[in-house]
C-alpha positions as CSV (number, residue, x, y, z in Angstrom):
1,X,-37.5,35.5,-31.7
2,X,-41.1,34.2,-31.0
3,X,-41.3,30.6,-32.1
4,X,-44.0,28.6,-33.6
5,X,-44.5,26.3,-30.5
6,X,-48.0,26.2,-29.3
7,X,-48.0,26.7,-25.4
8,X,-51.0,26.2,-23.3
9,X,-51.4,27.4,-19.8
10,X,-53.7,25.0,-18.2
11,X,-56.3,25.5,-15.4
12,X,-55.3,29.0,-14.3
13,X,-57.7,31.8,-13.1
14,X,-57.4,34.4,-15.7
15,X,-57.7,37.9,-14.2
16,X,-58.0,41.1,-16.4
17,X,-60.2,44.2,-16.6
18,X,-63.2,41.9,-17.4
19,X,-62.8,40.0,-13.9
20,X,-62.0,36.4,-13.2
21,X,-62.6,33.2,-15.0
22,X,-60.9,29.6,-14.8
23,X,-60.0,28.8,-18.4
24,X,-56.9,27.5,-20.5
25,X,-54.9,30.1,-22.5
26,X,-53.1,29.0,-25.7
27,X,-50.3,31.1,-27.0
28,X,-48.5,30.8,-30.4
29,X,-46.1,33.1,-32.5
30,X,-46.2,35.8,-29.9
31,X,-50.0,36.2,-29.4
32,X,-52.9,34.6,-27.6
33,X,-54.6,32.2,-29.9
34,X,-57.3,30.7,-27.8
35,X,-58.9,31.1,-24.4
36,X,-61.4,28.4,-23.3
37,X,-61.9,25.1,-21.6
38,X,-60.1,21.8,-22.3
39,X,-57.5,23.3,-24.6
40,X,-55.0,20.9,-26.0
41,X,-51.9,20.6,-28.3
42,X,-48.3,21.8,-28.0
43,X,-46.5,22.2,-24.8
44,X,-48.6,22.4,-21.7
45,X,-47.9,24.4,-18.3
46,X,-49.9,23.7,-15.5
47,X,-51.3,27.0,-14.0
48,X,-53.7,25.3,-11.6
49,X,-54.0,27.3,-8.4
50,X,-52.4,30.2,-10.0
51,X,-53.6,33.6,-11.5
52,X,-52.9,34.1,-15.3
53,X,-52.8,37.9,-15.7
54,X,-51.5,40.5,-18.4
55,X,-47.7,41.0,-17.5
56,X,-47.0,43.7,-14.8
57,X,-45.7,47.1,-16.0
58,X,-43.4,49.2,-13.8
59,X,-43.5,52.9,-14.4
60,X,-40.3,53.5,-12.3
61,X,-37.3,51.4,-12.7
62,X,-33.7,52.6,-12.4
63,X,-31.8,50.3,-14.7
64,X,-28.5,52.4,-14.3
65,X,-27.2,51.7,-17.8
66,X,-25.3,53.6,-19.2
67,X,-22.9,54.8,-16.7
68,X,-23.6,53.0,-13.5
69,X,-23.4,49.5,-14.7
70,X,-21.7,48.4,-11.3
71,X,-25.2,48.8,-9.7
72,X,-27.3,47.3,-12.4
73,X,-27.3,46.8,-16.1
74,X,-30.3,46.7,-18.5
75,X,-30.0,43.0,-18.8
76,X,-29.8,42.3,-14.8
77,X,-32.5,44.7,-14.3
78,X,-34.7,43.1,-17.1
79,X,-34.1,39.7,-15.6
80,X,-35.2,41.0,-12.1
81,X,-38.2,42.3,-13.6
82,X,-39.1,39.1,-15.5
83,X,-38.6,37.2,-12.3
84,X,-41.1,39.8,-10.6
85,X,-43.7,39.1,-13.2
86,X,-42.9,42.2,-15.3
87,X,-43.0,42.4,-19.1
88,X,-42.2,46.0,-19.3
89,X,-40.2,48.5,-17.4
90,X,-40.0,52.4,-17.8
91,X,-36.4,53.1,-17.5
92,X,-35.6,56.4,-15.5
93,X,-33.4,58.8,-17.2
94,X,-30.9,59.4,-14.4
95,X,-28.3,57.7,-16.2
96,X,-24.7,59.0,-17.2
97,X,-25.2,60.4,-19.9
98,X,-28.7,61.1,-19.0
99,X,-31.6,60.2,-21.4
100,X,-32.0,63.6,-23.0
101,X,-30.9,62.8,-26.5
102,X,-32.2,60.5,-29.2
103,X,-28.7,58.7,-29.1
104,X,-29.0,57.6,-25.5
105,X,-32.8,56.7,-25.8
106,X,-31.9,54.5,-28.8
107,X,-29.2,52.9,-26.9
108,X,-31.4,52.1,-23.9
109,X,-34.2,50.7,-26.0
110,X,-31.7,48.5,-28.0
111,X,-30.0,47.1,-24.9
112,X,-33.4,46.1,-23.7
113,X,-34.1,44.4,-27.1
114,X,-30.8,42.5,-26.7
115,X,-31.7,41.1,-23.4
116,X,-35.1,40.1,-24.7
117,X,-36.5,39.6,-21.2
118,X,-39.0,42.5,-21.0
119,X,-39.8,45.6,-23.1
120,X,-37.5,48.3,-21.7
121,X,-39.4,51.7,-22.4
122,X,-37.0,54.7,-22.0
123,X,-38.3,57.9,-20.4
124,X,-36.9,61.1,-21.5
125,X,-35.6,64.0,-19.4
126,X,-37.9,67.0,-18.9
127,X,-34.7,69.3,-18.7
128,X,-31.3,69.0,-20.2
129,X,-29.2,66.9,-18.1
130,X,-31.9,66.9,-15.4
131,X,-30.4,70.2,-14.5
132,X,-33.8,72.2,-14.3
133,X,-32.4,75.1,-16.3
134,X,-33.4,74.5,-20.0
135,X,-35.9,72.1,-21.6
136,X,-34.7,68.9,-23.1
137,X,-35.5,68.5,-27.0
138,X,-38.9,67.2,-26.2
139,X,-40.2,67.2,-29.6
140,X,-37.2,65.3,-31.1
141,X,-37.6,62.6,-28.2
142,X,-41.3,62.3,-28.7
143,X,-40.6,61.9,-32.5
144,X,-38.3,58.9,-31.3
145,X,-41.1,57.3,-29.4
146,X,-40.7,58.7,-26.0
147,X,-44.0,58.9,-24.3
148,X,-43.2,59.9,-20.7
149,X,-40.8,62.5,-19.5
150,X,-39.2,62.9,-16.1
151,X,-36.2,64.5,-14.1
152,X,-36.8,61.8,-11.5
153,X,-34.3,62.2,-8.7
154,X,-34.9,65.9,-9.0
155,X,-38.2,68.0,-9.0
156,X,-38.2,70.7,-11.7
157,X,-37.9,73.6,-9.4
158,X,-38.7,76.5,-11.6
159,X,-42.2,77.2,-12.0
160,X,-42.1,79.0,-15.3
161,X,-39.9,76.1,-16.9
162,X,-42.4,73.5,-15.6
163,X,-45.3,75.5,-17.1
164,X,-43.4,75.7,-20.5
165,X,-42.9,71.9,-20.3
166,X,-46.4,71.2,-19.6
167,X,-47.4,73.5,-22.5
168,X,-45.0,71.6,-24.9
169,X,-46.2,68.3,-23.4
170,X,-49.8,68.9,-24.1
171,X,-49.0,69.8,-27.8
172,X,-47.0,66.7,-28.1
173,X,-49.6,64.5,-26.4
174,X,-47.0,63.1,-23.9
175,X,-47.1,62.7,-20.1
176,X,-44.8,64.8,-17.6
177,X,-44.0,62.5,-14.5
178,X,-42.8,64.7,-11.6
179,X,-40.6,63.8,-8.6
180,X,-42.3,66.2,-6.0
181,X,-39.6,67.7,-3.8
182,X,-39.0,71.3,-3.2
183,X,-35.3,71.0,-2.9
184,X,-34.7,73.9,-0.4
185,X,-36.9,72.2,2.3
186,X,-35.1,68.9,2.1
187,X,-31.3,70.1,1.9
188,X,-29.3,67.7,4.1
189,X,-32.3,65.7,5.1
190,X,-32.2,61.9,5.6
191,X,-35.6,60.7,7.0
192,X,-39.0,61.9,7.7
193,X,-39.4,65.1,9.8
194,X,-41.0,63.3,13.0
195,X,-40.3,62.8,16.6
196,X,-38.0,60.1,16.1
197,X,-35.8,62.0,13.9
198,X,-35.4,64.8,16.5
199,X,-34.5,62.2,19.2
200,X,-32.1,60.6,16.8
201,X,-30.6,63.9,16.0
202,X,-31.1,63.5,12.2
203,X,-32.1,66.2,9.7
204,X,-35.8,65.8,9.1
205,X,-37.5,65.7,5.5
206,X,-40.9,67.5,5.8
207,X,-44.0,66.4,4.2
208,X,-44.6,69.9,2.9
209,X,-41.7,69.6,0.6
210,X,-43.5,67.0,-1.4
211,X,-47.1,68.5,-1.0
212,X,-46.1,72.1,-2.3
213,X,-44.9,70.8,-5.5
214,X,-48.0,68.3,-5.9
215,X,-50.2,71.5,-5.5
216,X,-48.3,73.5,-7.8
217,X,-48.3,71.0,-10.6
218,X,-52.0,70.2,-10.2
219,X,-52.7,74.0,-10.6
220,X,-50.3,74.2,-13.6
221,X,-52.0,71.2,-15.1
222,X,-55.3,72.9,-14.5
223,X,-54.0,75.9,-16.5
224,X,-52.3,74.1,-19.4
225,X,-54.4,70.7,-19.7
226,X,-51.3,68.7,-19.8
227,X,-51.2,65.2,-18.4
228,X,-49.1,65.0,-15.3
229,X,-48.2,61.8,-13.4
230,X,-47.0,62.1,-9.8
231,X,-44.1,59.7,-8.9
232,X,-43.9,57.8,-5.6
233,X,-46.3,59.9,-3.5
234,X,-45.7,59.2,0.3
235,X,-47.8,61.5,2.3
236,X,-51.5,61.7,3.3
237,X,-51.9,65.3,2.3
238,X,-50.6,64.4,-1.2
239,X,-53.1,61.7,-1.6
240,X,-55.9,64.3,-0.6
241,X,-54.6,66.9,-3.0
242,X,-54.6,64.2,-5.9
243,X,-58.2,63.0,-4.9
244,X,-59.5,66.6,-5.1
245,X,-57.8,67.1,-8.5
246,X,-59.4,64.0,-9.9
247,X,-62.8,65.1,-8.5
248,X,-62.3,68.3,-10.8
249,X,-61.7,66.1,-13.7
250,X,-57.9,67.1,-14.2
251,X,-55.7,64.8,-16.2
252,X,-53.6,63.7,-13.1
253,X,-52.3,60.2,-12.3
254,X,-50.3,59.0,-9.3
255,X,-48.2,56.1,-8.3
256,X,-47.1,54.6,-4.9
257,X,-44.2,52.3,-4.1
258,X,-44.4,48.9,-2.1
259,X,-42.1,50.3,0.5
260,X,-44.1,53.3,1.1
261,X,-47.1,51.0,1.7
262,X,-45.2,48.7,4.0
263,X,-42.4,50.4,5.9
264,X,-42.7,53.2,8.3
265,X,-40.1,55.9,9.5
266,X,-39.0,54.0,12.5
267,X,-37.2,51.6,10.3
268,X,-34.3,54.2,10.3
269,X,-33.8,54.2,14.1
270,X,-31.3,51.4,13.4
271,X,-29.3,53.9,11.2
272,X,-29.6,51.0,8.5
273,X,-28.9,52.7,5.2
274,X,-31.1,50.2,3.3
275,X,-34.0,51.9,4.7
276,X,-32.9,55.4,3.3
277,X,-35.1,56.3,0.3
278,X,-36.3,59.4,-1.6
279,X,-39.0,60.4,-0.6
280,X,-38.3,59.0,2.8
281,X,-40.4,56.4,4.6
282,X,-43.1,58.2,6.4
283,X,-45.6,57.8,9.3
284,X,-48.1,55.0,9.9
285,X,-50.8,57.5,9.2
286,X,-49.3,58.4,5.9
287,X,-49.2,54.7,5.1
288,X,-52.9,54.1,6.0
289,X,-53.7,57.1,3.7
290,X,-51.7,55.6,1.0
291,X,-53.2,52.3,1.1
292,X,-56.8,53.9,1.3
293,X,-55.7,55.9,-2.0
294,X,-55.0,52.7,-3.6
295,X,-58.4,51.0,-2.6
296,X,-60.6,54.0,-3.7
297,X,-58.7,54.5,-7.0
298,X,-57.0,57.9,-6.1
299,X,-53.7,56.2,-6.7
300,X,-53.6,54.7,-10.0
301,X,-50.4,52.5,-10.2
302,X,-48.0,50.5,-7.9
303,X,-44.5,51.3,-9.1
304,X,-41.2,49.9,-7.7
305,X,-38.8,52.8,-7.8
306,X,-36.3,49.9,-8.2
307,X,-33.0,51.5,-7.2
308,X,-30.0,49.3,-7.1
309,X,-26.6,50.5,-5.4
310,X,-23.3,48.7,-5.0
311,X,-22.6,47.3,-1.4
312,X,-19.9,49.9,-0.9
313,X,-22.2,52.9,-1.4
314,X,-24.9,51.6,1.0
315,X,-22.1,50.9,3.5
316,X,-21.5,54.8,3.9
317,X,-22.7,56.8,6.7
318,X,-26.4,57.7,6.8
319,X,-25.9,61.1,5.6
320,X,-23.6,60.1,2.7
321,X,-25.3,56.7,1.5
322,X,-27.5,57.2,-1.6
323,X,-31.3,56.7,-1.3
324,X,-32.9,53.8,-2.9
325,X,-34.1,50.1,-2.6
326,X,-34.6,47.1,-4.8
327,X,-38.3,46.4,-5.6
328,X,-38.9,44.5,-8.8
329,X,-38.8,40.9,-7.4
330,X,-40.6,41.7,-4.1
331,X,-43.4,44.0,-5.5
332,X,-46.0,41.4,-5.9
333,X,-45.3,39.7,-2.5
334,X,-45.6,43.1,-0.7
335,X,-48.7,44.3,-2.3
336,X,-50.5,41.1,-1.7
337,X,-49.5,41.2,1.9
338,X,-50.6,45.0,2.7
339,X,-53.4,45.8,0.2
340,X,-56.9,44.8,0.9
341,X,-57.9,44.7,-2.9
342,X,-59.4,42.2,-5.3
343,X,-57.0,40.3,-7.7
344,X,-58.7,42.3,-10.4
345,X,-57.8,45.6,-8.7
346,X,-54.3,44.5,-8.1
347,X,-54.0,43.6,-11.9
348,X,-55.3,47.1,-12.7
349,X,-52.6,48.9,-10.5
350,X,-49.7,46.5,-11.5
351,X,-50.6,46.2,-15.2
352,X,-53.4,47.7,-16.8
353,X,-53.2,51.3,-15.4
354,X,-49.4,51.4,-15.7
355,X,-49.5,50.5,-19.3
356,X,-52.0,53.3,-20.1
357,X,-49.9,55.8,-18.4
358,X,-46.8,54.7,-20.1
359,X,-48.5,54.8,-23.4
360,X,-48.0,51.0,-24.2
361,X,-51.5,49.8,-23.7
362,X,-51.6,48.5,-27.2
363,X,-49.3,45.7,-26.2
364,X,-49.2,45.5,-22.4
365,X,-51.9,45.3,-19.9
366,X,-54.3,44.1,-22.5
367,X,-57.2,41.6,-21.7
368,X,-56.4,38.1,-22.2
369,X,-58.3,37.2,-25.6
370,X,-57.3,36.0,-29.0
371,X,-55.1,38.3,-30.8
372,X,-53.6,40.0,-27.9
373,X,-49.8,40.1,-27.4
374,X,-48.7,37.2,-25.2
375,X,-47.3,39.4,-22.4
376,X,-48.5,37.5,-19.3
377,X,-47.6,36.4,-15.9
378,X,-48.6,33.4,-13.9
379,X,-48.3,33.8,-10.0
380,X,-49.6,31.9,-7.0
381,X,-51.3,34.4,-4.8
382,X,-51.0,32.1,-1.7
383,X,-47.3,31.0,-1.9
384,X,-45.1,32.3,0.9
385,X,-41.3,32.7,0.4
386,X,-38.5,34.4,2.4
387,X,-36.4,37.1,0.8
388,X,-32.9,36.1,0.6
389,X,-30.5,38.6,-1.4
390,X,-28.2,36.2,-2.8
391,X,-31.2,34.6,-4.8
392,X,-32.2,37.8,-6.5
393,X,-31.5,38.5,-10.1
394,X,-30.4,42.2,-9.6
395,X,-26.7,43.0,-9.5
396,X,-27.1,44.8,-6.2
397,X,-28.4,43.5,-2.9
398,X,-30.0,46.6,-1.2
399,X,-33.4,45.0,-0.6
400,X,-35.2,46.1,2.6
401,X,-37.2,42.9,3.1
402,X,-34.3,40.6,3.8
403,X,-35.5,37.7,5.9
404,X,-39.2,38.7,5.7
405,X,-41.8,36.3,4.6
406,X,-43.9,37.5,1.6
407,X,-47.0,36.1,0.3
408,X,-47.3,35.7,-3.7
409,X,-44.9,34.3,-6.0
410,X,-44.3,34.5,-9.6
411,X,-44.3,31.1,-11.3
412,X,-43.9,32.0,-14.9
413,X,-43.5,35.0,-17.2
414,X,-44.1,35.1,-21.0
415,X,-42.8,38.0,-23.0
416,X,-44.0,38.3,-26.6
417,X,-44.9,34.5,-26.3
418,X,-41.3,33.4,-25.2
419,X,-41.1,32.0,-21.7
420,X,-38.7,34.1,-19.8
421,X,-39.3,32.7,-16.4
422,X,-40.4,29.1,-15.7
423,X,-41.1,27.7,-12.3
424,X,-39.6,30.8,-10.9
425,X,-36.4,30.5,-12.6
426,X,-35.2,32.9,-15.3
427,X,-34.5,31.2,-18.7
428,X,-32.0,33.5,-20.1
């Protein structure tokens, strides 16, 4: 697929784990071949005024296929990812059928290859059918290349089952990604438990439902030595727990979503279901703690939890509408607008660390140097744009940022040396 054409990205500010430098980057046959000044030959793409970075990696994308193609397909989700600067997406397993067998894992991976826009990295279920009753065939799935396992959408409720999953994961050298929610505490809940949910007459979703499972799994990781990644943390106390676990040297990582960094619980006072999400939007104090956790390195990664839904589902009443928001095409703009971090740290949380957690750091999140795979993003950190749902590549339109002005726009994306996005437009 990757051609022999030489492509030179001219005059960009290269940002990777080593810092920043203004140099040209030449790509040919799928890899970076030269990095330096005044490079020439082949096709030239002007990157002046832009950042050239390793392509973004999303640890948390719902691509819906198989089974829910009305909301999204692997192709449309991959296109949205490429437009957002991503070169790899970890596909969540809450599909129909779920990703608890090698056959479904292979299908998801092959659909990603057919689209050819990003690398689609299937995650495996921790339990069969994500039902929390019996472990999925983790050894078989790991042998098929699965490096990260999750029942996302559900937290594993049974402590003994989770302990056994961690023991197997430790032996297999894979990572368990936990959706932290004690289900008995959130039954019927639609928004954060707070003063406004009381005044609105809406069932509240308490922070402790997340924090109890974070605490439990930290202690199980301490016991077993397994690598545990916490999905979409949303509360100040969760950040504190992870910070303490890291001080103890435990193999814990954590992510936060753009919407939990930028939108607070009061958005649901309009009863607009686009703002219904799991876990729910929290308080301004929680948002401040999450941002601080990113800045000090407690939170390792920014992950979108891209969750497309058909319009008719989001038009249901607040108690019946499914939770979830789009995120792939807006993540960069939201992050640049709300996080007080350097470009190097931004690249760490959107590319380098997610690639390491997903087990794909051999080909994504790499420093930009000769021999590295040409999985790259070029973005203008100062460009502003308004979010218009009709222009999004996703098959669904449930973005919470309609009409908002974001800062930071992807200009070009390159996957395995092929240009998937040029001047902001998908090329296939």
